[in-house]
C-alpha positions in Angstrom: 0.0 0.0 0.0 1.4 3.4 -1.0 1.5 6.4 1.4 -1.4 8.0 -0.5 -3.5 4.8 -0.1 -2.7 4.7 3.6 -3.8 8.3 4.0 -7.0 7.7 2.2 -7.7 4.6 4.3 -7.0 6.5 7.5 -9.5 9.3 6.7 -12.7 7.4 8.0 -10.9 6.7 11.3 -9.8 10.3 11.7 -13.3 11.5 10.9 -14.8 9.1 13.5 -12.2 10.3 16.1 -13.0 14.0 15.3 -16.7 13.4 15.8 -16.0 11.7 19.1 -13.8 14.5 20.2 -16.5 17.1 19.3 -19.2 15.2 21.1 -16.9 14.9 24.2 -16.2 18.6 23.9 -19.9 19.4 24.1 -20.5 17.1 27.0 -17.5 18.3 29.0 -18.5 21.9 28.4 -21.9 21.3 29.9 -20.2 19.6 32.9 -17.9 22.5 33.4 -20.7 25.0 33.2 -23.3 23.1 35.4 -21.9 23.9 38.9 -21.6 27.6 38.4 -25.1 27.8 36.8 -26.6 25.9 39.7 -25.3 28.3 42.3 -27.4 31.3 43.4 -24.3 33.4 43.7 -20.8 32.5 42.5 -18.5 32.5 45.6 -15.1 33.5 44.2 -13.2 36.0 46.2 -12.7 39.2 44.1 -15.8 38.4 42.1 -17.9 39.8 45.0 -16.9 43.4 44.5 -16.9 43.0 40.7 -20.6 42.0 41.1 -21.2 45.0 43.3 -19.8 47.2 40.5 -22.1 45.4 38.0 -25.1 46.2 40.1 -24.1 49.9 40.2 -23.6 50.0 36.4 -27.0 48.4 35.8 -28.8 51.4 37.3 -26.3 54.2 38.2 -29.2 56.7 38.6 -31.1 54.6 41.3 -31.9 56.2 44.6 -28.9 56.4 47.0 -26.6 54.8 44.4 -26.4 58.1 42.5 -25.5 59.9 45.7 -22.4 57.7 46.2 -21.2 56.7 42.7 -21.0 57.9 39.1 -20.1 56.0 35.9 -16.6 56.8 34.7 -16.3 55.1 31.3 -12.9 55.1 29.7 -11.1 52.7 27.4 -9.0 51.0 30.0 -7.6 47.4 29.8 -10.0 45.9 32.3 -13.5 46.0 30.9 -14.6 42.5 29.9 -17.2 42.0 32.6 -18.3 45.6 32.7 -19.2 45.5 29.0 -21.2 42.3 29.2 -22.8 41.8 32.6 -24.7 45.1 33.3 -26.6 44.9 30.1 -27.5 41.2 30.6 -28.2 41.9 34.2 -31.0 44.3 33.3 -32.9 41.3 31.9 -32.0 38.5 34.3 -30.4 40.2 37.3 -26.8 40.7 38.3 -26.2 37.3 40.0 -27.7 35.3 37.0 -25.8 37.5 34.5 -22.6 36.8 36.4 -23.2 33.1 36.3 -23.8 33.2 32.6 -20.6 35.3 32.1 -18.5 32.8 34.1 -20.1 29.7 32.4 -19.3 31.3 29.0 -15.8 32.0 30.2 -15.3 28.3 31.2 -16.7 27.0 28.0 -14.7 29.4 25.8 -11.5 28.5 27.6 -12.0 24.8 27.2 -13.2 24.9 23.6 -10.7 27.6 22.7 -7.9 25.2 23.8 -9.3 22.5 21.5 -9.7 25.0 18.7 -6.1 26.3 19.1 -4.8 22.7 19.1 -6.6 22.0 15.9 -5.3 25.2 14.3 -1.7 24.4 15.2 -1.7 20.7 14.4 -4.3 20.7 11.6 -6.1 17.8 13.1 -8.6 17.2 15.9 -7.5 14.8 18.5 -8.6 14.0 22.0 -5.4 15.3 23.7 -6.5 18.9 24.3 -9.6 17.6 26.2 -7.3 17.3 29.2 -7.7 21.1 29.5 -11.0 20.5 31.3 -8.9 19.5 34.4 -7.6 23.1 34.9 -10.6 25.3 34.1 -11.4 25.5 37.9 -8.0 26.8 39.2 -6.7 29.3 41.7 -7.2 32.3 39.5 -10.9 31.2 39.1 -11.3 31.0 42.9 -9.6 34.4 43.3 -12.3 35.7 41.1 -10.1 37.5 38.5 -13.0 37.5 36.0 -11.7 39.9 33.4 -8.3 38.2 33.0 -10.1 34.8 32.7 -12.5 36.0 30.1 -9.6 37.7 28.2 -7.7 34.4 28.3 -10.7 32.6 26.8 -10.8 35.0 24.0 -7.0 34.8 23.7 -7.2 31.1 22.8 -9.8 31.7 20.1 -7.8 34.7 18.8 -4.7 32.5 18.5 -6.7 29.8 16.8 -7.9 32.4 14.2 -4.3 33.6 13.8 -2.9 30.2 13.1 -5.7 29.3 10.7 -4.8 32.5 8.8 -1.1 31.7 8.4 -1.5 31.2 4.6 -3.3 34.5 4.1 -1.8 37.8 2.9 0.4 39.9 5.1 -2.1 42.8 5.3 -4.9 40.5 6.2 -2.9 38.9 9.1 -1.8 42.3 10.4 -5.4 43.6 10.4 -6.7 40.4 12.0 -3.9 40.6 14.6 -4.7 44.2 15.3 -8.4 43.6 15.8 -7.8 40.7 18.2 -5.1 42.7 20.1 -7.5 45.6 20.7 -10.2 43.2 21.9 -7.8 41.5 24.3 -6.5 44.9 25.5 -10.1 45.8 26.4 -10.3 42.6 28.5 -6.9 42.7 30.3 -3.2 43.3 29.6 -2.1 39.8 30.6 -3.9 38.0 27.7 -2.6 40.7 25.4 1.0 39.9 26.5 0.5 36.2 26.0 -0.9 36.9 22.6 2.2 38.8 21.6 4.4 36.0 23.1 2.8 33.2 21.1 2.8 35.1 17.8 6.5 36.0 18.3 7.2 32.3 19.1 5.5 31.1 16.0 7.3 33.7 13.8 10.6 32.8 15.4 10.0 29.1 14.6 9.1 30.0 11.0 12.3 31.9 10.5 14.3 29.0 12.0 12.7 26.6 9.5 13.3 28.8 6.5 16.2 27.7 4.3 17.3 31.3 3.7 16.5 34.1 6.1 16.0 36.9 3.7 15.6 40.5 4.8 12.0 40.7 3.6 11.1 37.5 5.5 12.5 39.0 8.7 10.6 42.2 8.0 7.4 40.2 7.4 7.8 38.4 10.8 8.4 41.7 12.6 5.4 43.3 10.9 3.1 40.3 11.9 4.4 40.4 15.4 4.7 44.0 16.2 2.2 45.9 14.1 -0.9 44.5 15.8 0.4 45.8 19.1 0.8 49.4 18.1 -2.8 50.4 18.6 -3.1 48.8 22.1 0.2 50.4 23.0 -1.0 53.9 22.0 -4.3 53.2 23.8 -2.4 52.2 27.0 0.1 55.1 27.0 -2.7 57.6 26.6 -5.1 55.9 29.0 -6.2 56.9 32.5 -4.6 53.6 33.6 -1.1 54.9 33.1 -1.9 58.3 34.6 -3.5 56.8 37.7 -1.2 53.8 38.3 0.7 53.6 41.5 4.5 53.6 40.9 6.7 50.9 42.3 7.1 47.1 42.0 6.6 44.3 44.4 8.7 41.2 43.9 8.0 38.3 46.2 10.4 35.4 45.7 8.3 33.0 47.8 5.3 33.6 45.6 7.2 32.0 42.6 7.0 28.6 44.3 3.2 28.9 44.8 2.7 30.3 41.4 3.6 27.0 39.7 0.7 25.4 41.6 -2.0 27.7 40.5 -3.4 25.5 37.7 -4.2 22.8 40.3 -5.4 24.8 43.3 -9.0 25.4 44.3 -10.0 25.5 48.0 -9.9 21.7 48.5 -6.2 20.9 49.3 -6.4 17.0 49.4 -8.1 16.9 46.0 -5.8 19.6 44.6 -2.7 17.6 45.6 -4.2 14.5 44.1 -4.8 16.3 40.8 -1.3 17.7 40.8 0.3 14.3 41.6 -1.9 12.5 39.0 -1.0 15.1 36.3 2.7 14.7 37.2 2.4 11.0 36.9 0.8 11.2 33.4 3.4 13.7 32.3 6.2 11.3 33.5 4.6 8.4 31.6 4.4 10.4 28.4 8.0 11.7 28.8 9.3 8.2 29.6 7.8 6.9 26.4 8.8 10.0 24.5 5.2 10.2 23.3 4.6 14.0 23.7 5.3 16.2 20.8 5.5 20.0 21.2 4.6 22.1 18.1 7.7 24.0 16.9 5.6 27.2 16.8 5.1 27.1 20.5 8.4 25.9 21.8 9.9 29.3 22.4 6.7 30.5 24.2 6.6 27.5 26.5 10.3 27.9 27.4 9.7 31.6 28.0 6.6 31.2 30.2 8.4 29.8 33.3 11.2 32.3 32.9 8.6 35.1 32.9 7.0 33.7 36.1 10.4 34.0 37.8 11.3 37.3 36.2 8.2 39.5 36.5 7.3 41.3 39.7 4.4 39.9 41.7 2.6 43.2 41.5 3.2 46.1 39.1 1.2 48.6 37.1 -1.9 48.0 39.1 -1.8 44.3 38.5 -1.6 42.1 41.6 -0.3 38.5 41.6 0.9 38.8 38.0 3.2 35.8 38.4 0.3 33.7 39.8 -1.8 34.4 36.7 0.7 33.2 34.1 0.8 29.4 34.9 -3.0 29.3 35.3 -3.5 30.9 31.9 -0.4 29.5 30.1 -1.3 25.9 30.8 -4.0 26.0 28.2 -1.6 27.3 25.6 0.8 24.5 26.6 -1.9 21.8 26.2 -3.0 23.2 22.8 0.6 23.1 21.6 1.2 19.5 22.4 0.0 16.3 20.8 0.8 12.6 21.1 3.3 11.3 18.6 2.2 9.2 15.7 4.3 6.3 17.0 2.7 6.3 20.5 1.0 3.0 21.3 -2.8 2.7 21.4 -2.4 1.2 24.9 -0.5 4.3 26.1 -3.1 6.7 24.6 -6.0 4.8 26.3 -4.1 4.7 29.6 -3.4 8.5 29.6 -7.0 9.2 28.5 -8.4 7.0 31.3 -6.1 8.6 33.8 -7.1 12.1 32.8 -10.8 11.1 32.9 -10.4 9.7 36.4 -8.7 12.9 37.5 -11.5 15.0 36.0 -14.1 12.9 37.7 -12.4 13.5 41.0 -12.1 17.3 40.3 -15.7 17.8 39.3 -17.0 15.6 42.2 -15.1 17.8 44.6 -16.3 21.0 42.9 -20.0 19.8 43.1 -19.6 19.0 46.8 -18.0 22.3 47.6 -20.6 24.2 45.6 -23.4 22.3 47.4 -21.7 23.1 50.8 -21.4 26.8 49.9 -24.9 27.3 48.7 -26.6 27.5 52.1 -23.8 29.6 53.5 -24.2 32.1 50.6 -27.9 32.1 50.8 -27.9 32.8 54.6 -25.6 35.7 54.3 -27.3 37.3 51.2 -30.6 37.0 53.1 -29.1 39.3 55.7 -28.1 41.7 53.0 -31.7 41.7 51.7 -32.9 42.7 55.1 -30.7 45.8 55.4 -32.2 49.3 55.2 -31.8 51.1 51.9 -29.4 54.0 52.2 -27.4 52.3 55.0 -23.6 51.9 55.2 -21.8 48.7 55.8 -18.3 48.6 57.2 -16.3 45.4 57.0 -13.6 44.0 59.2 -11.7 40.7 59.8 -10.0 38.9 62.6 -8.0 36.8 60.0 -4.6 38.3 59.5 -3.2 36.0 56.9 -3.2 36.6 53.1 -5.8 34.7 51.1 -3.1 32.4 49.8 -1.7 31.6 53.3 -5.2 31.2 54.7 -5.9 28.6 51.9 -3.3 26.3 53.3 -3.8 27.1 57.0 -7.6 26.9 57.1 -8.4 23.5 58.7 -11.6 23.1 56.7 -9.6 23.2 53.4 -7.9 19.9 54.4 -11.0 18.0 55.1 -12.1 15.1 53.0 -14.8 16.0 50.4 -17.6 14.3 52.4 -16.6 16.4 55.5 -16.6 19.8 53.8 -17.9 22.8 55.7 -17.4 26.6 55.8 -15.9 26.7 52.4 -16.9 30.2 51.3 -14.2 32.8 51.4 -15.5 36.0 53.1 -12.9 38.3 51.7 -15.0 41.1 50.0 -18.3 39.3 50.5 -19.8 42.3 52.3 -19.6 44.3 49.0 -22.3 42.1 47.6 -24.9 43.9 49.8 -25.4 46.4 47.0 -26.9 43.6 44.9 -29.8 43.4 47.2 -30.2 46.8 48.7 -28.7 50.3 47.9 -26.1 50.0 50.7 -22.8 51.8 50.6 -19.9 49.5 51.3 -16.6 51.5 51.5 -14.6 48.4 50.9 -16.0 48.1 47.4 -13.1 48.5 44.9 -13.3 51.5 42.6 -9.7 51.9 41.5 -9.1 55.0 39.4 -8.0 54.0 35.9 -9.1 50.4 36.2 -12.9 50.4 36.6 -15.6 52.4 34.9 -17.2 53.5 38.2 -16.0 56.1 40.6 -17.0 56.8 44.2 -17.9 60.4 44.8 -15.3 62.4 46.7 -17.2 62.9 50.0 -17.6 59.2 50.4 -14.0 58.2 49.4 -13.0 59.4 52.9 -14.8 56.5 54.4 -12.3 54.2 52.8 -9.8 55.4 55.3 -11.8 53.4 57.9 -10.9 50.3 55.9 -7.3 49.1 56.0 -6.8 49.6 52.2 -9.0 50.6 49.3 -10.1 47.1 48.6 -9.4 45.1 51.8 -11.5 44.8 55.0 -10.2 46.4 58.2 -7.7 44.0 59.9 -8.4 43.9 63.6 -5.9 42.8 66.2 -8.3 42.2 69.1 -11.2 43.6 71.1 -9.5 46.8 71.9 -8.7 47.4 68.3 -12.3 46.6 67.4 -13.6 49.1 69.9 -11.2 51.8 68.7 -12.4 51.2 65.1 -16.0 51.4 66.1 -15.4 54.8 67.7 -13.6 56.0 64.6 -16.7 55.0 62.5 -19.0 56.7 64.9 -17.0 59.9 64.7 -16.8 59.8 60.9 -20.4 59.1 60.1 -21.6 61.9 62.4 -20.0 64.4 60.1 -21.8 66.0 57.1 -22.7 65.2 54.4 -23.3 61.7 55.7 -27.0 60.8 56.3 -27.2 57.0 56.5 -30.4 55.3 57.5 -28.4 52.6 59.4 -24.9 51.6 60.2 -23.9 47.9 59.9 -20.7 46.1 60.7 -19.7 42.8 59.1 -16.8 40.7 60.4 -15.1 37.6 59.2 -14.3 36.0 62.6 -13.4 32.2 62.4 -12.2 32.1 66.0 -15.3 33.9 67.5 -13.2 36.6 69.0 -15.4 39.6 68.3 -17.7 40.8 71.1 -20.3 43.5 70.3 -20.2 46.4 72.7 -23.5 47.1 74.7 -26.0 48.7 72.4 -24.9 47.0 69.2 -27.3 44.3 68.0 -25.9 41.1 66.5 -28.2 40.1 63.6 -26.2 37.2 62.3 -23.5 34.8 63.5 -23.0 31.7 61.4 -20.3 30.1 59.2 -17.6 32.3 60.9 -19.3 35.5 59.7 -20.9 38.2 62.0 -23.2 41.0 61.0 -24.1 43.7 63.6 -26.6 46.6 63.5 -24.7 49.5 65.2 -27.3 52.2 64.3 -28.5 53.0 67.8 -25.0 52.8 69.3 -23.7 55.2 66.6 -26.4 57.7 67.4 -25.4 58.0 71.0 
C-alpha cells in the first residue's frame, strides 16, 4: 500500500475520532458550566466586588446609588465583565448574569484550547480535552473574572491567527490588530501572552526557513509588532497609566506557589491528588517520548516559566501577575502538544483513562464544595436583603493572613470532600450587599484608571476606615475593634453623611469579636458576623 493509499484509508478513522472529540467537547463543556449555573451566587473572592460594580452600572441613577457613585467610562484594559454583565443583568439580574458570564468563560476557555490545538496541528485529537482538568483553578477562585475571560478570547484569537497563516500579510496584520484591541479591552495579561505566542510562531518559521532573507525577517516583525501598536497607544494615553501607582513588588516565595495555580482550588487534598496525577501522566508520556510540542510554541513554552520567575508579583496596578501566568499559560501548553504518531494505542488509552479519572475527582469535589457553599451564601445574602436602603456597611476581619496563606492554614480546606464545611471565602463578600439593597460598602473596589465606576469624593474618605482601598479592616483584638467602632461613629456623624443605618460585618473564624453594649448582633453563622450599630452610633 502506498502512502497515498494509507492516508485515504485513515480518513474514516480520523473522521470518527474527530466526531467523538467534538461530542466529548460538548459534554465536558456542559459539565464545566453546570456547577456555576446551579449556584445562586458565585462565591469567588474578588468576584464579590466585581458583582457590586455590575449592580451599580446596571442602574447608576437609582436612589442612593447616584448619591455615592458615578459612571466613569474610559477605554481601559479591564472592561470584559463591565461590557457584558450590566446589560445582561437588566434582563435577568446581576447574579444570574454573572453566572452566565462565568459559564461562558469556562466553555470558551475549554473549547478555545481545542480550537487552538486544531489550528496548530491541523487535526482534531482527544489530547486537548485534558484542558478540562484546569478550568477550575486558583485564578478562578480568586475571582479574576476579566483576565479569565480575556484568556478565553486569547485562545480563540490565536486559533484564528494560526488558521490565517496562509493569508496575505495585510490580512494577518489587520486580524492581529483587531484581536489585540479586543484583548486589550479585556486585560493586559492575555494581550501579553498573545504577543508572546505570535513571536514564538514567527521565530519558529524563521528558523525553519532555508534562507532568512531581509524581507522574511521584516514580514515576521510586521506580523508580530504591528498589531500591538494600537493597544500600546491606547495604553500610553489611557487613564490607567496616569492613575497607576509607581513601584514594583517582587515576592520570591510567591514564585513557588505560582507554579501550583493550575491545580489549586479550595480543597487541598483533591488539589494535591490532581497535581500528583498530572505529574504521573506527564512522567509516563516523557518516559515513552510520546509527547510532541509544536515548533511554533516551543519558544513561548520555554519563556513562560522564565517570565514567572522574572516579572514582579505586583506592578502597574496588576496584583499577583506571576500567579496568573501558569494558570493561563497551561491552556496554551496543552494546545501546543500532541501525542506522537508512534505512541501505542495502549499508552493513549491509559493516559485518556487517567485524565478522565482525575477529571471525575475534580468535578465531584467541585460539586460537593458548591453544594456546601450554597446554604452559606444564601444565609448571608438573606441578611443583605434585610438591610435598610441608604445604609452603610463597614467590613472587618480577625483573620490576619493573606488569602493564599489562609488557603493552606484553614483546617476546613484539608477535610475530605464528604466532611466539607465553611468553604466560602469571606474576603470582599460584604460588598455584595449592594446587589440586594442600595447600601454603601466603602470596601468596594473602585480603582481609578481600572474600573468604569468612581466613588464620589465625600464618600471616598470612608475608605480610610478600611485598611486599604479594597481590603476589610484588619483587627488585632477587642481593643482594636472598639477603637475602630469609635472611629466609625466619629466619621459618620459628620456632614454630608446621612445614612439610614450603620452595619458592621466581620469575618471571625475564632469567634473573638464581642459587640459592645448597644450593638445588636443580627447574624452569627459560618464564621461570619453582622451587627446593627445604628443606635450605638447615634449616642
